[in-house]
Jmol script that loads the backbone (N, CA, C; Angstrom):
load data "model"
ATOM      1  N   LEU A   1     192.168 121.961  80.981  1.00  0.00           N
ATOM      2  CA  LEU A   1     193.455 121.478  80.642  1.00  0.00           C
ATOM      3  C   LEU A   1     194.589 122.276  81.495  1.00  0.00           C
ATOM      4  N   THR A   2     194.371 123.514  81.695  1.00  0.00           N
ATOM      5  CA  THR A   2     195.322 124.382  82.570  1.00  0.00           C
ATOM      6  C   THR A   2     195.151 123.903  83.953  1.00  0.00           C
ATOM      7  N   GLY A   3     193.962 123.533  84.514  1.00  0.00           N
ATOM      8  CA  GLY A   3     193.890 122.897  85.771  1.00  0.00           C
ATOM      9  C   GLY A   3     194.863 121.826  85.989  1.00  0.00           C
ATOM     10  N   LEU A   4     194.925 120.846  85.036  1.00  0.00           N
ATOM     11  CA  LEU A   4     195.830 119.803  85.057  1.00  0.00           C
ATOM     12  C   LEU A   4     197.231 120.099  85.279  1.00  0.00           C
ATOM     13  N   PHE A   5     197.691 121.234  84.400  1.00  0.00           N
ATOM     14  CA  PHE A   5     198.973 121.708  84.592  1.00  0.00           C
ATOM     15  C   PHE A   5     199.418 122.160  86.028  1.00  0.00           C
ATOM     16  N   LEU A   6     198.280 123.051  86.369  1.00  0.00           N
ATOM     17  CA  LEU A   6     198.526 123.691  87.794  1.00  0.00           C
ATOM     18  C   LEU A   6     198.672 122.497  88.682  1.00  0.00           C
ATOM     19  N   THR A   7     197.797 121.489  88.740  1.00  0.00           N
ATOM     20  CA  THR A   7     198.016 120.435  89.856  1.00  0.00           C
ATOM     21  C   THR A   7     199.312 119.753  89.810  1.00  0.00           C
ATOM     22  N   MET A   8     200.021 119.875  88.785  1.00  0.00           N
ATOM     23  CA  MET A   8     201.490 119.224  88.863  1.00  0.00           C
ATOM     24  C   MET A   8     202.306 119.888  89.966  1.00  0.00           C
ATOM     25  N   TYR A   9     202.055 121.078  90.211  1.00  0.00           N
ATOM     26  CA  TYR A   9     202.897 121.859  91.318  1.00  0.00           C
ATOM     27  C   TYR A   9     202.262 122.250  92.421  1.00  0.00           C
ATOM     28  N   TYR A  10     200.799 122.147  92.467  1.00  0.00           N
ATOM     29  CA  TYR A  10     200.127 122.632  93.536  1.00  0.00           C
ATOM     30  C   TYR A  10     200.217 121.607  94.841  1.00  0.00           C
ATOM     31  N   THR A  11     200.272 122.250  95.940  1.00  0.00           N
ATOM     32  CA  THR A  11     200.306 121.482  97.182  1.00  0.00           C
ATOM     33  C   THR A  11     199.274 121.709  97.936  1.00  0.00           C
ATOM     34  N   ALA A  12     198.245 120.539  98.240  1.00  0.00           N
ATOM     35  CA  ALA A  12     197.034 120.734  98.942  1.00  0.00           C
ATOM     36  C   ALA A  12     197.212 120.526 100.436  1.00  0.00           C
ATOM     37  N   ASN A  13     197.660 121.579 100.982  1.00  0.00           N
ATOM     38  CA  ASN A  13     198.052 121.700 102.372  1.00  0.00           C
ATOM     39  C   ASN A  13     197.831 123.054 102.818  1.00  0.00           C
ATOM     40  N   ILE A  14     197.156 123.361 103.883  1.00  0.00           N
ATOM     41  CA  ILE A  14     196.694 124.586 104.362  1.00  0.00           C
ATOM     42  C   ILE A  14     198.073 125.524 104.516  1.00  0.00           C
ATOM     43  N   GLU A  15     199.216 124.991 105.240  1.00  0.00           N
ATOM     44  CA  GLU A  15     200.469 125.707 105.305  1.00  0.00           C
ATOM     45  C   GLU A  15     201.145 125.989 103.886  1.00  0.00           C
ATOM     46  N   MET A  16     200.961 125.249 103.000  1.00  0.00           N
ATOM     47  CA  MET A  16     201.699 125.364 101.795  1.00  0.00           C
ATOM     48  C   MET A  16     201.050 125.686 100.474  1.00  0.00           C
ATOM     49  N   ALA A  17     199.774 125.791 100.636  1.00  0.00           N
ATOM     50  CA  ALA A  17     198.952 126.052  99.433  1.00  0.00           C
ATOM     51  C   ALA A  17     199.281 127.369  98.758  1.00  0.00           C
ATOM     52  N   PHE A  18     199.327 128.484  99.605  1.00  0.00           N
ATOM     53  CA  PHE A  18     199.705 129.673  99.011  1.00  0.00           C
ATOM     54  C   PHE A  18     200.987 129.805  98.518  1.00  0.00           C
ATOM     55  N   TYR A  19     202.085 129.185  99.208  1.00  0.00           N
ATOM     56  CA  TYR A  19     203.366 129.208  98.714  1.00  0.00           C
ATOM     57  C   TYR A  19     203.458 128.266  97.412  1.00  0.00           C
ATOM     58  N   SER A  20     202.793 127.313  97.131  1.00  0.00           N
ATOM     59  CA  SER A  20     202.759 126.549  96.118  1.00  0.00           C
ATOM     60  C   SER A  20     202.221 127.257  94.831  1.00  0.00           C
ATOM     61  N   VAL A  21     201.157 128.112  95.078  1.00  0.00           N
ATOM     62  CA  VAL A  21     200.688 128.932  93.963  1.00  0.00           C
ATOM     63  C   VAL A  21     201.688 130.025  93.693  1.00  0.00           C
ATOM     64  N   ASN A  22     202.406 130.546  94.719  1.00  0.00           N
ATOM     65  CA  ASN A  22     203.402 131.647  94.467  1.00  0.00           C
ATOM     66  C   ASN A  22     204.520 130.936  93.726  1.00  0.00           C
ATOM     67  N   TYR A  23     204.834 129.749  94.008  1.00  0.00           N
ATOM     68  CA  TYR A  23     205.976 129.148  93.402  1.00  0.00           C
ATOM     69  C   TYR A  23     205.611 128.774  91.847  1.00  0.00           C
ATOM     70  N   ILE A  24     204.545 128.420  91.520  1.00  0.00           N
ATOM     71  CA  ILE A  24     203.964 128.289  90.264  1.00  0.00           C
ATOM     72  C   ILE A  24     204.084 129.448  89.415  1.00  0.00           C
ATOM     73  N   CYS A  25     203.756 130.585  90.009  1.00  0.00           N
ATOM     74  CA  CYS A  25     203.615 131.844  89.418  1.00  0.00           C
ATOM     75  C   CYS A  25     205.045 132.517  89.067  1.00  0.00           C
ATOM     76  N   ARG A  26     205.967 132.169  90.065  1.00  0.00           N
ATOM     77  CA  ARG A  26     207.390 132.738  89.937  1.00  0.00           C
ATOM     78  C   ARG A  26     208.364 131.821  89.386  1.00  0.00           C
ATOM     79  N   ASN A  27     208.329 130.494  89.648  1.00  0.00           N
ATOM     80  CA  ASN A  27     209.490 129.609  89.272  1.00  0.00           C
ATOM     81  C   ASN A  27     209.223 128.595  88.166  1.00  0.00           C
ATOM     82  N   VAL A  28     207.992 128.322  88.039  1.00  0.00           N
ATOM     83  CA  VAL A  28     207.554 127.316  86.916  1.00  0.00           C
ATOM     84  C   VAL A  28     207.657 128.011  85.624  1.00  0.00           C
ATOM     85  N   ASN A  29     208.085 127.458  84.556  1.00  0.00           N
ATOM     86  CA  ASN A  29     208.116 128.060  83.243  1.00  0.00           C
ATOM     87  C   ASN A  29     206.689 128.367  82.837  1.00  0.00           C
ATOM     88  N   TYR A  30     206.334 129.542  82.515  1.00  0.00           N
ATOM     89  CA  TYR A  30     205.061 129.902  82.033  1.00  0.00           C
ATOM     90  C   TYR A  30     204.009 129.710  83.118  1.00  0.00           C
ATOM     91  N   GLY A  31     204.277 129.407  84.298  1.00  0.00           N
ATOM     92  CA  GLY A  31     203.366 129.158  85.384  1.00  0.00           C
ATOM     93  C   GLY A  31     202.310 130.410  85.584  1.00  0.00           C
ATOM     94  N   TRP A  32     202.981 131.567  85.458  1.00  0.00           N
ATOM     95  CA  TRP A  32     201.959 132.835  85.551  1.00  0.00           C
ATOM     96  C   TRP A  32     201.043 132.736  84.414  1.00  0.00           C
ATOM     97  N   LEU A  33     201.418 132.427  83.239  1.00  0.00           N
ATOM     98  CA  LEU A  33     200.525 132.372  82.052  1.00  0.00           C
ATOM     99  C   LEU A  33     199.481 131.306  82.251  1.00  0.00           C
ATOM    100  N   ILE A  34     199.899 130.180  82.638  1.00  0.00           N
ATOM    101  CA  ILE A  34     198.896 129.064  82.906  1.00  0.00           C
ATOM    102  C   ILE A  34     197.883 129.390  83.879  1.00  0.00           C
ATOM    103  N   ARG A  35     198.394 130.182  85.015  1.00  0.00           N
ATOM    104  CA  ARG A  35     197.301 130.429  86.129  1.00  0.00           C
ATOM    105  C   ARG A  35     196.424 131.523  85.593  1.00  0.00           C
ATOM    106  N   THR A  36     196.884 132.511  84.809  1.00  0.00           N
ATOM    107  CA  THR A  36     196.203 133.542  84.332  1.00  0.00           C
ATOM    108  C   THR A  36     195.121 133.080  83.345  1.00  0.00           C
ATOM    109  N   LEU A  37     195.712 132.051  82.383  1.00  0.00           N
ATOM    110  CA  LEU A  37     194.686 131.432  81.456  1.00  0.00           C
ATOM    111  C   LEU A  37     193.628 130.552  82.135  1.00  0.00           C
ATOM    112  N   HIS A  38     193.923 130.016  83.200  1.00  0.00           N
ATOM    113  CA  HIS A  38     193.033 129.161  84.059  1.00  0.00           C
ATOM    114  C   HIS A  38     191.943 130.186  84.654  1.00  0.00           C
ATOM    115  N   ALA A  39     192.511 131.159  85.326  1.00  0.00           N
ATOM    116  CA  ALA A  39     191.449 132.062  85.807  1.00  0.00           C
ATOM    117  C   ALA A  39     190.508 132.781  84.764  1.00  0.00           C
ATOM    118  N   ASN A  40     191.117 133.364  83.882  1.00  0.00           N
ATOM    119  CA  ASN A  40     190.238 133.847  82.907  1.00  0.00           C
ATOM    120  C   ASN A  40     189.398 133.051  82.067  1.00  0.00           C
ATOM    121  N   GLY A  41     189.917 131.720  81.927  1.00  0.00           N
ATOM    122  CA  GLY A  41     189.099 130.857  81.223  1.00  0.00           C
ATOM    123  C   GLY A  41     187.853 130.459  82.026  1.00  0.00           C
ATOM    124  N   ALA A  42     188.036 130.319  83.398  1.00  0.00           N
ATOM    125  CA  ALA A  42     186.838 130.087  84.290  1.00  0.00           C
ATOM    126  C   ALA A  42     185.885 131.340  84.153  1.00  0.00           C
ATOM    127  N   SER A  43     186.412 132.478  84.129  1.00  0.00           N
ATOM    128  CA  SER A  43     185.638 133.608  83.947  1.00  0.00           C
ATOM    129  C   SER A  43     184.803 133.629  82.631  1.00  0.00           C
ATOM    130  N   PHE A  44     185.422 133.281  81.610  1.00  0.00           N
ATOM    131  CA  PHE A  44     184.823 133.310  80.218  1.00  0.00           C
ATOM    132  C   PHE A  44     183.848 132.143  80.078  1.00  0.00           C
ATOM    133  N   PHE A  45     184.078 131.103  80.912  1.00  0.00           N
ATOM    134  CA  PHE A  45     183.168 129.839  81.070  1.00  0.00           C
ATOM    135  C   PHE A  45     181.774 130.420  81.544  1.00  0.00           C
ATOM    136  N   PHE A  46     181.829 131.187  82.668  1.00  0.00           N
ATOM    137  CA  PHE A  46     180.768 131.488  83.348  1.00  0.00           C
ATOM    138  C   PHE A  46     179.948 132.733  82.394  1.00  0.00           C
ATOM    139  N   ILE A  47     180.838 133.479  81.680  1.00  0.00           N
ATOM    140  CA  ILE A  47     180.129 134.525  80.702  1.00  0.00           C
ATOM    141  C   ILE A  47     179.133 133.620  79.810  1.00  0.00           C
ATOM    142  N   CYS A  48     179.811 132.619  79.354  1.00  0.00           N
ATOM    143  CA  CYS A  48     178.889 131.716  78.291  1.00  0.00           C
ATOM    144  C   CYS A  48     177.809 131.086  79.038  1.00  0.00           C
ATOM    145  N   ILE A  49     177.997 130.748  80.215  1.00  0.00           N
ATOM    146  CA  ILE A  49     176.840 130.079  81.012  1.00  0.00           C
ATOM    147  C   ILE A  49     175.751 131.219  81.061  1.00  0.00           C
ATOM    148  N   TYR A  50     176.108 132.491  81.514  1.00  0.00           N
ATOM    149  CA  TYR A  50     175.094 133.463  81.629  1.00  0.00           C
ATOM    150  C   TYR A  50     174.427 133.841  80.252  1.00  0.00           C
ATOM    151  N   LEU A  51     175.197 133.805  79.256  1.00  0.00           N
ATOM    152  CA  LEU A  51     174.485 133.970  77.908  1.00  0.00           C
ATOM    153  C   LEU A  51     173.632 132.876  77.731  1.00  0.00           C
ATOM    154  N   HIS A  52     173.923 131.689  77.954  1.00  0.00           N
ATOM    155  CA  HIS A  52     173.093 130.414  77.725  1.00  0.00           C
ATOM    156  C   HIS A  52     171.760 130.549  78.701  1.00  0.00           C
ATOM    157  N   ILE A  53     171.840 131.150  79.754  1.00  0.00           N
ATOM    158  CA  ILE A  53     170.774 131.335  80.793  1.00  0.00           C
ATOM    159  C   ILE A  53     169.830 132.461  80.085  1.00  0.00           C
ATOM    160  N   GLY A  54     170.606 133.634  79.560  1.00  0.00           N
ATOM    161  CA  GLY A  54     169.815 134.688  79.033  1.00  0.00           C
ATOM    162  C   GLY A  54     169.134 134.268  77.765  1.00  0.00           C
ATOM    163  N   ARG A  55     169.627 133.468  76.965  1.00  0.00           N
ATOM    164  CA  ARG A  55     169.037 132.831  75.762  1.00  0.00           C
ATOM    165  C   ARG A  55     167.735 132.051  76.210  1.00  0.00           C
ATOM    166  N   GLY A  56     167.873 131.229  77.178  1.00  0.00           N
ATOM    167  CA  GLY A  56     166.756 130.532  77.725  1.00  0.00           C
ATOM    168  C   GLY A  56     165.491 131.330  78.241  1.00  0.00           C
ATOM    169  N   ILE A  57     165.911 132.417  78.940  1.00  0.00           N
ATOM    170  CA  ILE A  57     164.939 133.318  79.294  1.00  0.00           C
ATOM    171  C   ILE A  57     164.286 133.991  78.073  1.00  0.00           C
ATOM    172  N   TYR A  58     164.989 134.527  77.136  1.00  0.00           N
ATOM    173  CA  TYR A  58     164.552 135.128  75.950  1.00  0.00           C
ATOM    174  C   TYR A  58     163.584 134.304  75.197  1.00  0.00           C
ATOM    175  N   TYR A  59     164.003 132.898  75.128  1.00  0.00           N
ATOM    176  CA  TYR A  59     163.110 131.873  74.368  1.00  0.00           C
ATOM    177  C   TYR A  59     162.109 131.252  75.180  1.00  0.00           C
ATOM    178  N   GLU A  60     161.936 131.765  76.464  1.00  0.00           N
ATOM    179  CA  GLU A  60     160.940 131.188  77.287  1.00  0.00           C
ATOM    180  C   GLU A  60     161.148 129.742  77.592  1.00  0.00           C
ATOM    181  N   SER A  61     162.277 129.326  77.785  1.00  0.00           N
ATOM    182  CA  SER A  61     162.556 127.835  77.991  1.00  0.00           C
ATOM    183  C   SER A  61     162.164 127.512  79.447  1.00  0.00           C
ATOM    184  N   PHE A  62     161.943 128.493  80.271  1.00  0.00           N
ATOM    185  CA  PHE A  62     161.580 128.151  81.680  1.00  0.00           C
ATOM    186  C   PHE A  62     160.256 127.475  81.919  1.00  0.00           C
ATOM    187  N   ASN A  63     159.541 127.398  80.548  1.00  0.00           N
ATOM    188  CA  ASN A  63     158.231 126.763  80.601  1.00  0.00           C
ATOM    189  C   ASN A  63     158.443 125.149  80.790  1.00  0.00           C
ATOM    190  N   LEU A  64     159.649 124.763  80.197  1.00  0.00           N
ATOM    191  CA  LEU A  64     159.971 123.328  80.366  1.00  0.00           C
ATOM    192  C   LEU A  64     160.638 123.268  81.702  1.00  0.00           C
ATOM    193  N   LYS A  65     159.591 122.904  82.679  1.00  0.00           N
ATOM    194  CA  LYS A  65     159.975 122.826  84.140  1.00  0.00           C
ATOM    195  C   LYS A  65     161.212 121.942  84.440  1.00  0.00           C
ATOM    196  N   TYR A  66     161.343 120.705  83.994  1.00  0.00           N
ATOM    197  CA  TYR A  66     162.381 119.737  84.460  1.00  0.00           C
ATOM    198  C   TYR A  66     163.666 120.120  83.704  1.00  0.00           C
ATOM    199  N   THR A  67     163.545 120.571  82.487  1.00  0.00           N
ATOM    200  CA  THR A  67     164.771 121.031  81.904  1.00  0.00           C
ATOM    201  C   THR A  67     165.371 122.362  82.581  1.00  0.00           C
ATOM    202  N   TRP A  68     164.523 123.317  83.068  1.00  0.00           N
ATOM    203  CA  TRP A  68     164.999 124.491  83.740  1.00  0.00           C
ATOM    204  C   TRP A  68     165.490 124.073  85.118  1.00  0.00           C
ATOM    205  N   MET A  69     164.905 123.213  85.754  1.00  0.00           N
ATOM    206  CA  MET A  69     165.376 122.762  87.180  1.00  0.00           C
ATOM    207  C   MET A  69     166.683 122.268  87.014  1.00  0.00           C
ATOM    208  N   ILE A  70     166.921 121.216  86.100  1.00  0.00           N
ATOM    209  CA  ILE A  70     168.225 120.613  85.911  1.00  0.00           C
ATOM    210  C   ILE A  70     169.240 121.665  85.685  1.00  0.00           C
ATOM    211  N   GLY A  71     168.972 122.615  84.821  1.00  0.00           N
ATOM    212  CA  GLY A  71     169.777 123.764  84.408  1.00  0.00           C
ATOM    213  C   GLY A  71     170.255 124.615  85.723  1.00  0.00           C
ATOM    214  N   VAL A  72     169.330 124.804  86.580  1.00  0.00           N
ATOM    215  CA  VAL A  72     169.565 125.559  87.770  1.00  0.00           C
ATOM    216  C   VAL A  72     170.419 124.830  88.674  1.00  0.00           C
ATOM    217  N   ILE A  73     170.138 123.388  88.881  1.00  0.00           N
ATOM    218  CA  ILE A  73     171.099 122.593  89.670  1.00  0.00           C
ATOM    219  C   ILE A  73     172.487 122.395  89.117  1.00  0.00           C
ATOM    220  N   ILE A  74     172.552 122.430  87.776  1.00  0.00           N
ATOM    221  CA  ILE A  74     173.923 122.443  87.223  1.00  0.00           C
ATOM    222  C   ILE A  74     174.791 123.818  87.450  1.00  0.00           C
ATOM    223  N   LEU A  75     173.916 124.962  87.321  1.00  0.00           N
ATOM    224  CA  LEU A  75     174.522 126.210  87.686  1.00  0.00           C
ATOM    225  C   LEU A  75     174.992 126.211  89.190  1.00  0.00           C
ATOM    226  N   PHE A  76     174.148 125.670  90.132  1.00  0.00           N
ATOM    227  CA  PHE A  76     174.729 125.790  91.372  1.00  0.00           C
ATOM    228  C   PHE A  76     176.012 124.948  91.739  1.00  0.00           C
ATOM    229  N   LEU A  77     175.843 123.748  91.021  1.00  0.00           N
ATOM    230  CA  LEU A  77     177.042 122.843  91.021  1.00  0.00           C
ATOM    231  C   LEU A  77     178.321 123.479  90.362  1.00  0.00           C
ATOM    232  N   LEU A  78     178.218 124.257  89.367  1.00  0.00           N
ATOM    233  CA  LEU A  78     179.236 125.037  88.724  1.00  0.00           C
ATOM    234  C   LEU A  78     179.770 126.069  89.702  1.00  0.00           C
ATOM    235  N   MET A  79     178.832 126.700  90.235  1.00  0.00           N
ATOM    236  CA  MET A  79     179.077 127.828  91.295  1.00  0.00           C
ATOM    237  C   MET A  79     180.044 127.188  92.412  1.00  0.00           C
ATOM    238  N   ALA A  80     179.489 126.161  92.911  1.00  0.00           N
ATOM    239  CA  ALA A  80     180.215 125.343  93.976  1.00  0.00           C
ATOM    240  C   ALA A  80     181.611 125.051  93.628  1.00  0.00           C
ATOM    241  N   THR A  81     181.778 124.566  92.448  1.00  0.00           N
ATOM    242  CA  THR A  81     183.024 124.146  91.802  1.00  0.00           C
ATOM    243  C   THR A  81     184.047 125.445  91.734  1.00  0.00           C
ATOM    244  N   ALA A  82     183.440 126.543  91.134  1.00  0.00           N
ATOM    245  CA  ALA A  82     184.146 127.706  91.014  1.00  0.00           C
ATOM    246  C   ALA A  82     184.664 128.197  92.466  1.00  0.00           C
ATOM    247  N   PHE A  83     183.666 128.104  93.574  1.00  0.00           N
ATOM    248  CA  PHE A  83     184.109 128.436  94.786  1.00  0.00           C
ATOM    249  C   PHE A  83     185.173 127.786  95.348  1.00  0.00           C
ATOM    250  N   MET A  84     185.243 126.356  95.134  1.00  0.00           N
ATOM    251  CA  MET A  84     186.266 125.518  95.602  1.00  0.00           C
ATOM    252  C   MET A  84     187.621 125.943  94.934  1.00  0.00           C
ATOM    253  N   GLY A  85     187.471 126.412  93.710  1.00  0.00           N
ATOM    254  CA  GLY A  85     188.933 126.793  93.002  1.00  0.00           C
ATOM    255  C   GLY A  85     189.229 128.204  93.441  1.00  0.00           C
ATOM    256  N   TYR A  86     188.323 128.991  93.853  1.00  0.00           N
ATOM    257  CA  TYR A  86     188.716 130.237  94.435  1.00  0.00           C
ATOM    258  C   TYR A  86     189.271 130.156  95.940  1.00  0.00           C
ATOM    259  N   VAL A  87     188.943 129.186  96.614  1.00  0.00           N
ATOM    260  CA  VAL A  87     189.442 128.952  97.910  1.00  0.00           C
ATOM    261  C   VAL A  87     190.890 128.330  97.883  1.00  0.00           C
ATOM    262  N   LEU A  88     191.128 127.481  96.797  1.00  0.00           N
ATOM    263  CA  LEU A  88     192.316 126.689  96.877  1.00  0.00           C
ATOM    264  C   LEU A  88     193.605 127.351  97.053  1.00  0.00           C
ATOM    265  N   PRO A  89     194.065 128.602  96.659  1.00  0.00           N
ATOM    266  CA  PRO A  89     195.220 129.327  96.964  1.00  0.00           C
ATOM    267  C   PRO A  89     195.453 129.580  98.444  1.00  0.00           C
ATOM    268  N   TRP A  90     194.341 129.674  99.177  1.00  0.00           N
ATOM    269  CA  TRP A  90     194.216 129.932 100.612  1.00  0.00           C
ATOM    270  C   TRP A  90     195.093 130.949 101.134  1.00  0.00           C
ATOM    271  N   GLY A  91     194.968 132.240 100.331  1.00  0.00           N
ATOM    272  CA  GLY A  91     195.474 133.647 100.631  1.00  0.00           C
ATOM    273  C   GLY A  91     194.281 134.274 101.500  1.00  0.00           C
ATOM    274  N   GLN A  92     194.549 135.579 101.804  1.00  0.00           N
ATOM    275  CA  GLN A  92     193.660 136.399 102.543  1.00  0.00           C
ATOM    276  C   GLN A  92     192.164 136.460 101.796  1.00  0.00           C
ATOM    277  N   MET A  93     192.256 136.669 100.565  1.00  0.00           N
ATOM    278  CA  MET A  93     190.978 136.692  99.762  1.00  0.00           C
ATOM    279  C   MET A  93     190.413 135.358  99.822  1.00  0.00           C
ATOM    280  N   SER A  94     191.105 134.347  99.721  1.00  0.00           N
ATOM    281  CA  SER A  94     190.492 133.063  99.838  1.00  0.00           C
ATOM    282  C   SER A  94     189.812 132.808 101.207  1.00  0.00           C
ATOM    283  N   PHE A  95     190.493 133.099 102.253  1.00  0.00           N
ATOM    284  CA  PHE A  95     189.986 132.898 103.645  1.00  0.00           C
ATOM    285  C   PHE A  95     188.856 133.825 103.851  1.00  0.00           C
ATOM    286  N   TRP A  96     188.665 135.107 103.500  1.00  0.00           N
ATOM    287  CA  TRP A  96     187.503 135.818 103.683  1.00  0.00           C
ATOM    288  C   TRP A  96     186.375 135.430 102.692  1.00  0.00           C
ATOM    289  N   GLY A  97     186.742 135.126 101.440  1.00  0.00           N
ATOM    290  CA  GLY A  97     185.796 134.648 100.638  1.00  0.00           C
ATOM    291  C   GLY A  97     185.121 133.378 101.176  1.00  0.00           C
ATOM    292  N   ALA A  98     185.812 132.427 101.639  1.00  0.00           N
ATOM    293  CA  ALA A  98     185.172 131.097 102.251  1.00  0.00           C
ATOM    294  C   ALA A  98     184.341 131.573 103.501  1.00  0.00           C
ATOM    295  N   THR A  99     184.732 132.416 104.295  1.00  0.00           N
ATOM    296  CA  THR A  99     184.099 132.951 105.510  1.00  0.00           C
ATOM    297  C   THR A  99     182.798 133.563 105.106  1.00  0.00           C
ATOM    298  N   VAL A 100     182.804 134.521 104.158  1.00  0.00           N
ATOM    299  CA  VAL A 100     181.386 135.090 103.770  1.00  0.00           C
ATOM    300  C   VAL A 100     180.597 134.142 102.955  1.00  0.00           C
ATOM    301  N   ILE A 101     181.122 133.433 101.992  1.00  0.00           N
ATOM    302  CA  ILE A 101     180.031 132.559 101.366  1.00  0.00           C
ATOM    303  C   ILE A 101     179.546 131.487 102.208  1.00  0.00           C
ATOM    304  N   THR A 102     180.351 130.671 103.090  1.00  0.00           N
ATOM    305  CA  THR A 102     179.780 129.881 103.858  1.00  0.00           C
ATOM    306  C   THR A 102     178.796 130.460 104.886  1.00  0.00           C
ATOM    307  N   ASN A 103     179.113 131.662 105.294  1.00  0.00           N
ATOM    308  CA  ASN A 103     178.178 132.274 106.212  1.00  0.00           C
ATOM    309  C   ASN A 103     176.749 132.463 105.648  1.00  0.00           C
ATOM    310  N   LEU A 104     176.603 132.661 104.274  1.00  0.00           N
ATOM    311  CA  LEU A 104     175.284 132.699 103.673  1.00  0.00           C
ATOM    312  C   LEU A 104     174.383 131.562 103.883  1.00  0.00           C
ATOM    313  N   LEU A 105     175.070 130.392 104.227  1.00  0.00           N
ATOM    314  CA  LEU A 105     174.322 129.207 104.505  1.00  0.00           C
ATOM    315  C   LEU A 105     173.579 129.300 105.887  1.00  0.00           C
ATOM    316  N   SER A 106     174.031 130.166 106.862  1.00  0.00           N
ATOM    317  CA  SER A 106     173.472 130.333 107.959  1.00  0.00           C
ATOM    318  C   SER A 106     172.008 131.060 107.977  1.00  0.00           C
ATOM    319  N   ALA A 107     171.655 131.436 106.798  1.00  0.00           N
ATOM    320  CA  ALA A 107     170.363 132.025 106.584  1.00  0.00           C
ATOM    321  C   ALA A 107     169.243 130.972 106.495  1.00  0.00           C
ATOM    322  N   ILE A 108     169.768 129.681 106.295  1.00  0.00           N
ATOM    323  CA  ILE A 108     168.789 128.502 106.128  1.00  0.00           C
ATOM    324  C   ILE A 108     168.101 128.525 107.626  1.00  0.00           C
ATOM    325  N   PRO A 109     166.815 128.453 107.682  1.00  0.00           N
ATOM    326  CA  PRO A 109     166.174 128.288 108.980  1.00  0.00           C
ATOM    327  C   PRO A 109     166.480 126.956 109.717  1.00  0.00           C
ATOM    328  N   SER A 110     166.777 127.046 110.968  1.00  0.00           N
ATOM    329  CA  SER A 110     167.085 126.037 111.824  1.00  0.00           C
ATOM    330  C   SER A 110     168.029 125.004 111.530  1.00  0.00           C
ATOM    331  N   LEU A 111     168.472 125.103 110.408  1.00  0.00           N
ATOM    332  CA  LEU A 111     169.562 124.048 109.944  1.00  0.00           C
ATOM    333  C   LEU A 111     170.975 124.784 109.653  1.00  0.00           C
ATOM    334  N   GLY A 112     170.786 126.119 109.266  1.00  0.00           N
ATOM    335  CA  GLY A 112     171.962 126.829 108.837  1.00  0.00           C
ATOM    336  C   GLY A 112     173.181 126.856 109.494  1.00  0.00           C
ATOM    337  N   VAL A 113     172.971 127.152 110.886  1.00  0.00           N
ATOM    338  CA  VAL A 113     174.146 127.342 111.726  1.00  0.00           C
ATOM    339  C   VAL A 113     174.797 126.035 111.903  1.00  0.00           C
ATOM    340  N   MET A 114     174.098 124.927 112.104  1.00  0.00           N
ATOM    341  CA  MET A 114     174.784 123.599 112.348  1.00  0.00           C
ATOM    342  C   MET A 114     175.577 123.286 110.966  1.00  0.00           C
ATOM    343  N   LEU A 115     175.005 123.673 109.792  1.00  0.00           N
ATOM    344  CA  LEU A 115     175.540 123.379 108.532  1.00  0.00           C
ATOM    345  C   LEU A 115     176.789 124.099 108.351  1.00  0.00           C
ATOM    346  N   VAL A 116     176.774 125.420 108.745  1.00  0.00           N
ATOM    347  CA  VAL A 116     178.156 126.214 108.595  1.00  0.00           C
ATOM    348  C   VAL A 116     179.197 125.746 109.741  1.00  0.00           C
ATOM    349  N   ASN A 117     178.820 125.273 110.785  1.00  0.00           N
ATOM    350  CA  ASN A 117     179.819 124.757 111.731  1.00  0.00           C
ATOM    351  C   ASN A 117     180.388 123.462 111.233  1.00  0.00           C
ATOM    352  N   TRP A 118     179.567 122.642 110.599  1.00  0.00           N
ATOM    353  CA  TRP A 118     179.988 121.448 109.908  1.00  0.00           C
ATOM    354  C   TRP A 118     181.036 121.619 108.939  1.00  0.00           C
ATOM    355  N   ILE A 119     180.640 122.607 108.034  1.00  0.00           N
ATOM    356  CA  ILE A 119     181.543 122.970 106.997  1.00  0.00           C
ATOM    357  C   ILE A 119     182.838 123.479 107.369  1.00  0.00           C
ATOM    358  N   TRP A 120     182.757 124.449 108.371  1.00  0.00           N
ATOM    359  CA  TRP A 120     183.807 125.007 108.942  1.00  0.00           C
ATOM    360  C   TRP A 120     184.854 123.931 109.833  1.00  0.00           C
ATOM    361  N   GLY A 121     184.170 122.943 110.334  1.00  0.00           N
ATOM    362  CA  GLY A 121     184.792 122.095 111.141  1.00  0.00           C
ATOM    363  C   GLY A 121     185.183 122.713 112.621  1.00  0.00           C
ATOM    364  N   GLY A 122     184.470 123.694 112.971  1.00  0.00           N
ATOM    365  CA  GLY A 122     184.534 124.211 114.226  1.00  0.00           C
ATOM    366  C   GLY A 122     183.910 125.714 114.250  1.00  0.00           C
ATOM    367  N   PHE A 123     184.293 126.500 115.091  1.00  0.00           N
ATOM    368  CA  PHE A 123     183.825 127.824 115.175  1.00  0.00           C
ATOM    369  C   PHE A 123     184.129 128.900 114.064  1.00  0.00           C
ATOM    370  N   ALA A 124     185.270 128.696 113.539  1.00  0.00           N
ATOM    371  CA  ALA A 124     185.726 129.524 112.375  1.00  0.00           C
ATOM    372  C   ALA A 124     186.401 128.673 111.332  1.00  0.00           C
ATOM    373  N   VAL A 125     186.643 129.386 110.210  1.00  0.00           N
ATOM    374  CA  VAL A 125     187.182 128.647 109.123  1.00  0.00           C
ATOM    375  C   VAL A 125     188.651 128.338 109.398  1.00  0.00           C
ATOM    376  N   ASP A 126     189.020 127.009 109.372  1.00  0.00           N
ATOM    377  CA  ASP A 126     190.374 126.488 109.574  1.00  0.00           C
ATOM    378  C   ASP A 126     191.148 126.016 108.360  1.00  0.00           C
TER     379      ASP A 126
END
end "model"
wireframe off; spacefill off
backbone 0.3
color backbone group
């Protein structure tokens, strides 16, 4: 719900993304509160996910192979979604976060470097 409110003022442009987030926090009524609730809500959501995984480990749900594999796939999709949300403001933390996380893909043998260059769209994050 908070993400929908944030998208009303967010500008999806490399030059304007940071300034639109700044505008939301400073000029939109309670924009700072909505952004804080959004960020903390995402963190709380991941705490719930980790508790759910811990419960699955405690009750040995990993013996249900297909259920566990689907859960791991969903976890990776959630992490990818959270990464995209982290990069959206496009400040210094977002830039270097994108650089470091996408560089992790270069560890994939024989395909990693090509994959990183494809995601970056060139030699560096643009």
